[in-house]
N, C-alpha and C positions, 0 to 999 in steps of 0.2 A: 352114770355114763356106762354104756355096754362094754363089758370086758371081753366076753367070749360068746359067740352065738353059733350053736350047732343045731343039727336036726332034732336031737333028743333033748338038749337042754340049752340054757343061756345063763351066763353069769353077768350080773349088773353090780356096779360099785356105786354106793350112795354116800355123798359127803354132806355134812351139815355144819352150821356155825350158829352162834348166838345172834338172834335178831336184835336183841337189846343192844349188844355190842355194836352191831352195824348202825343202828339208829343213833347211838351215842357219837359215833364218828361223824355222821352227817350233821348232827346238831352243832358240833364244833365248826364244821364247814359253813353252816348258816351264819354262825356268829361272825366268822371271818368275812363272809360276804357282806353282812350288815355293816361291819366295821369299815370295809372297803367302800361301801356305798356312802356311809356317813362321812368318811374322809373325802370322797370325791365331791359330795355336796358342799362340804366346808370349803374345799379348794375352789369349787365353782363360785361360791358366794364371795370368797376373797378375791377371785379373778374379776367377778362382776364389779365389786367395790373398786378395785384397781382401775378397771376400764372406765367406770363412771367418773372417778376422780380425775383421771389422766387423759381421757379421750372424750367420753360422752358429754360431761359437764362443760369442758372448754369449747367443744363444738357447739353446744347449745348457747353458750355465751357469745360465740362468734356469730351464730345465727341471729341472736337478739341484737348484737351490734350492727350486723348487716341491715336488719330491718330498721334500726334507728337511723343509720346513714341514709337509707333509701327514702326515709321520711323527711330528710333535710336537717337532722340534728347531728352536728359534727363535734359536739363539745364533750361527749362521754369518753372515758378512758377504756383502752383495751389492754388487758394484762398479758404480758408475755415476757419470757426470759431470753436475754441475748445469748446466754451460755448454752441453752438447749438447742439442739439441731434437729429434733424430731419434727415430723410433718406438721403436727398441730401448732407447735411454736412458730415454725416458718410461716404457716398460714396466718396466724395471729399477727405476726410482725408485718406481713404483706398487707393485711387488711388495715392495720394501723397506719402504714405508710400511705395507703390509698385514701384513708379518711383525712389525713393531714394534707395530702395533695389536693383533694376536692375542696377542703375548707379554705386552703390558700387561694385556689383559683376562684372560688365563689367570692372570697373577700375582695379579690382584685376586680371581679365583675361588678360587685356592689359598689366598690370605690369608683369605678368608671361610670356607673349609673348616676352617682351623686356628685361626681367631681369632674372638672375639666381636664382633659388629657394633657394639654400643653402646659398650663400654669399650675395645675394641682389644686386650684381653688374650687370651692363648691360650685355647682352649676345651677341652671334654672330650676331643676327638680328640687334641689336642696333649698333654694331660695323660697320656693312655694311652701315647702314643709316648714321652714323656719318662720315665715310670716304668719302661717296659720297658728303655730304655737305662740308666737308673740301676741297675736290678736287675742287669744284666749286669756293669756296672763294679764295683758294690759286692760282688758275689759273688766277683770276682777279687781285690779289695783287702781283703775281709773287713771292710768298713765298713758303717755303717747310715745310713738316712735316714728322715725322718718325713713322713707325708702328713697335712696338716692340712685338715680340712673346716671352713670358716667360714660362719657365717650371721648376718646382721644381724637382731637380735631385734626383732620387731613392725614389720618394714619395711612391711607392708601398711597399718598405721595412718598411716605417713608419706604413702603414696600417697593414702589416703582424706582425710587432713587438708589436705595442701599441694598435692595434685594430682600427676598422673603425670609432668608435665614436671619438677617439683621432685624427684620420686622418681628419675627417670632421671639428673638432675644429681647427686643424692647417690650413686648407684651409680658414676658416673664418678669423682667425687671419692674415693670409697672405693677404687676400683680403682687410681687414681693413687697413693694413699697406700700401699696394699698392695704395689704394684710397687716402691716406693722404700724399703721397710723394710729395715733392715740393709744400706744401701747398694745396694739392688737385687740382692742376691746370691741371693734366693729365686726359684724358678720359681713364678710366680703365675698363676692362671687364673680365669675366671668359668665356672661350670658351668651355672647357670640361675638366673633370677630374682635372688634376693638371696643365692645360695650361691656361694662361692668356694673355690678350692683353693690351697694353698701347699706347696711341697716344700722341706724343709730338709735339706741334706746335711751329712755329717761331724758328726753329733751323737750324744750318748749319752743313755741314759735319765736319767742323773743331771743332765745339763746342760739337758735339754729344758724342765722346768718353769720355770726362770728365764728362758730365752729366750722361751717362749710368753707368760709373764706380761708381759714387757717389750713384746712385739709387740702384745698385746691392749690394753695401756695406750695405745700410740700410735694404734691403730686407733679407739679409743673417744674420742679427743679431739674437741672440738666441730668441726662442719662448718658453714661459712658458704656457703649455697647459695641463690641467687635472693633475696637480701636476708633470708633466714631463718637463724637460728642453730639448728641441729638437733643434739641430743645422742642418741647411740645406744649400745647395748650389743651386744657380739658374743659368740656362743657358738662354741666350737671343739671339734671331735672329732679325736683323733689316733690313727693307727695307725703302727707302726714296723716297718721292714724290717730284718732278717728275723724279728724277734720275733713279730709278729702276722700274718705271711704272706709268701710268696715270689712270689705271683702278683699281677698288676696288679689284676684284679677283686676279689681278696680284700682287698687294701689299701684300695681305694676304698670297698668295701662296709663294711669294718670301721671306717674313719674316719667314715663316715656313721652307723653304729650308735652310735659313741661320741658323735657330735654330738647324736643323739636323746636319749642319756642325759644329756648336758649340759643340753639343753632341759628335760627332765623334772625334773632335780635343781636347775634354775635356777643352775647353776654356770658360771663363765666358760669352763672347759675340762674335758675328760674324756678320759682314755686308754681305748682299747679294753680291755675286760675279757674274758679268755678264756672262751668258753662263751656269749657274748651272742648268737651267731647264732640259736640256737633261740628266744630271747626275741624277737629282731627279726622272725623269720619268723612267729611267733605274732601279733606286733603287726600285721604286714601282713595276715594272715588276718582279724584282728579288725576292722581298718579296712574291708576289703572286705565283711565280714559286717554291720558296722554300717550301711554305706551301703545294703545290701539290706534291713536291718531297718527303716530309716527309710522306704524306698520302699514296703515291703509291710506297714507297721503291725505289726511284730513287737515293738515296744516297748510298755511299759505305764506308766501313771501311778499312783503311790501317794500317799496323802494322810496328813499328820500334823496333828492338831488343835492349835489354840491356845486356851487358856482365858482369857477376859476376867475378871480378878479383880473389876472394878467391877460387871459384870453377872452374875458367878457362873455363866457358861455358856460353851459353845464358840461362838465367833462367826466364827472363821477356820480355815482349813487351809492348810498349805503343800504345794504339789504337788512331788513328787519323782520323777524318772524312774528306771525300773528296766528292766534288760535281762536276760532269761533266754535264754542262748545255747543253741541246739539240741544242741551237743556239750559245751560247757564249763560249762553250768549258769549260775548267777547270776554276772554280771560287774558288779563294783562301779562306780558312777559315777566314783569316784576314779581308776579305770583307763581307762574308755572316754571320759570327757569330755576329758581331755588329748589322747587320740588324735584325737578329733573336731576339736579346735582345731588340731592339727598338720596334719591332712589336709584342712583347709578345709571340714569338714562342719558347723561350728557354725551357719551361717545356715539350712541346711535342717533341722538338728536342733531349733534353737530355734523355728522356725516350726511344726514338727510338734508340739512341746510346747504352744505357744500355742494352736494350733487344737484339739488334743485336749482340753486342760483347759477352755478357754472353752466348748466344746461340751458337756462333761460337767457343768460347773457350771450352765450354762443349763438343762440337763435337771433338775438338782436344784431350781432355782428354780421350774420348772413343776410340781414335786411339792410345793411349799410349803417347801422347805428353803432358807432364805435365808441362806446362808453366803457370806462373802467368801473368795477364794482368792489365795494368794501364789505367784508364779512367779519363779524365779531367772533373771536375765540375766547373761551373761558379759561380760568386757571386749570380746570380739569382736562382741557384739551392739550395743554402744554406738557402733560406728564406721559403722553402716549408717543412712544418712540417711532411708531409706524405712520404717524399722521402726515409728515412730508411726502412719503411715498404714495399715500392714498390720494393726496391733493394732486400730485404730479400725474397720477394715473387718470384722474378725472379731466385734467387739462388736455391730456393727449386724446382721451376718448371723445371729447366734444370739440377738439381743435380750437381751444381758446388760448391765445398767447398768455404766457405767465405774467407779462408786464401789465396786463389788464385786470389782474387780481390783486386786491389789497387785503391783507389780513390785519385786523385791529385787535390789539391786546392791551389790557390795562396794566399800568405800571405795578400795581399791587399784586396782580397775578404773576408777573415775572419775578417779583421779589420773594415769593413763597419758596421757590427753589431756583435761585438765580442761575447756578451752573447748568443744571439740566435744561431749564427753559432757554438759556442762551444757546445751547447746542442745537435745540430744535429750531430756534429762530435763524441761526446761521445756515441751517440746511434749507430753510425756505428761501433765504436770501440768495444762496448759491444757485437755486433753481430759477432765479429771475423774478420771484414773487416780491411785490412791494409790501413793506411792513409799516404799521402805524401804531403809535402809543396813544391809546384812548383815555379820555377823562383825565388828562394831565393836570396835576395840581391837587388831586384828591388822594394820591397815594403817598408813599414815603421813600421813594428812590432818591438817591443823591444825584447831583449833576454829573459827577464822575461816572456813576453807573449808567446814566442816560447816554452819556457820550460813547460808552462802550457798547451800547445796544445797536444791533445792525438794522436800524429803522430808517425809513425815508420820510415819514410824516409824524407830526406831533399835533394832536387834537386838544385844543383848550376846552376844558370842561364847561358845560353850559351854565354852571352856577356862577361863573365869572362873567358871563356874556349877557344873561337875561336882562340885567339892569345896568348894562355897561354905560348907557347914555345918562344915567342918573347917579351912579356911584363912583366917586373919585378914586377910592381904593381899588375897585375893580379895574379902573382904567390904568392905574399904575401897574398892577399885576399883569394885565393883558399886554400892555406895551412892552414891559420887561421880558415877558415870555417870548413874544414875537422876536424881539431883538436877540435874545439868547439862542432861540432855535435857529435863526438865520445864521448866527455866528458859528454854529457847529454843523451847518449845511443841511438843515431840515426844512421841509415844506410845512407851513403852519396852516392848520384848519381850525376854524372857530365854529363850534356847534351852539345851538340855542339862539340864533339870530332871529329875533321876533319883531324888531322895529327898524325903521329906516335910519334912525339915529345911530343904532348900534352898527348897521351896515357901513355908514359913512365913517365912523370912528375907526372901525377895523380896516377900511380901505386906506384911511390916513396913516394908520400904524404900519401899513405894509403887509397885512395878512394876505395869504395866498388864496385860500379857499374859504367859502362861507357855507354854512348849512343851518337850516332852521325853518320855522313855520312862516317867517316872512317870505321866504322863497317858495316853499311848498311843504305841506304835511306829507307824511308817508302815504303812498298810494299802492294799490294793486298793480301788477305788471302792466295790464292793459290800460288802466287809467294813467299810469306814469308815462307810457309811450305816447298817449294822446296829448297829455300835458306837455311833454318834451317837444312835440312837433311844433307847438305854437308859442312856446316860451321865449321871451327876449329879455335880456338883462337890462337894456336901456329903458324898458317900460317900467322898471322897478325903482329907478333912481331919479 
């Protein structure tokens, strides 16, 4: 460092120190830096281990769990601590709750897929799955099993009479009883509405009738639902593996075919009869064609006259529906009316008949032909509360006096639900419409019930009239019925008059009106009017 600087001289100071000593001090500093670096590295490693164990690894586990959940696997565990409140624990707990919620909802969805929502029984999907499994097992063991299709007879009337809430409660009670039959050993299911399925394993053709009769007896015992005592009957159709088929669809379809046969025959149960498939397919075609025939007016009404013996002339005619199928020709009402009832077509069919007949008869009146007309109502018509209003609206629309309309109902139809049917009949009566009991003697009403019915006419069933001039027992029955009817103020009509001998006996007994082939067969409206113009009672006696 310069100390003095003059023109003539300069004084410098020079300081020196040991280089070795300076290096020695730096060496210590390097050691310190290395130690600090090593300690920092160790701290970083320890921090990384801590983060890996407490953050990274749990997050990776949560990622794996999320991937597992997204693939549809909700069975794995997710570890978390309830005591920890850190973000990872909260996330794990939330993910676990989500997994449980999804699993629960999917379980409910799967249960709904395979079970009926109302009764809790397995549904059609479960039945198909179960039959497939049973078929495999029974093929290996050479055993058989039965598929039973069950239907609650006239269940719709329970709904219409007691309400849908009571109807649903009855279905639940029926399902509970079905599930517990034979100790709950049967696989039972609800297919739809009031139709159920039961699978019976390890049975033979010989043992099945006894088993089924016992089961039907238990199912038909009284039910106490919503303070009502409800009695039901059950129809059963049965197909047997492998006798009636090896495929699931075959067995289900054929048990359903057998059920339809049971309904038609009014029998408690019916086994599938080989060859019934063609009849079943034809029935389905007829149902579809009948629906089209109603919608497009392809049905026609025929009329059969009734002779009034007191007035010695035709005063009434009964309207009878006819169907001429485009391919099958004439289809008897005895064939297509039951199909309409089974397919739920009776409301539209009856309303078509009522409108068509009232319109035609009103046209007759405008031409001076003052005839009354009788129309048949089925048991299904008496459960509709709005039918009286519908008929009244038609009478007003076509200006036909109510007194010229006669509604015929069978005594058995009234007895299905007497209280409700009586209320409907009383409303018809209040409107001035005449009422008749059809096919009297074939039902099961008592005379007391008959007396309480608001009816004007009683029709003796043709089974008592066809051989009246030959059968002494029929004569006693008919004579007694006429006397009894007159005593309670009813007009008596005898149907099935086919001989002059029957005519004379009925006239002798005091019968009021006659109907039958001896007078005229049913005819189309135009043919009937032509016949009516020239018919004279005196020519027949």
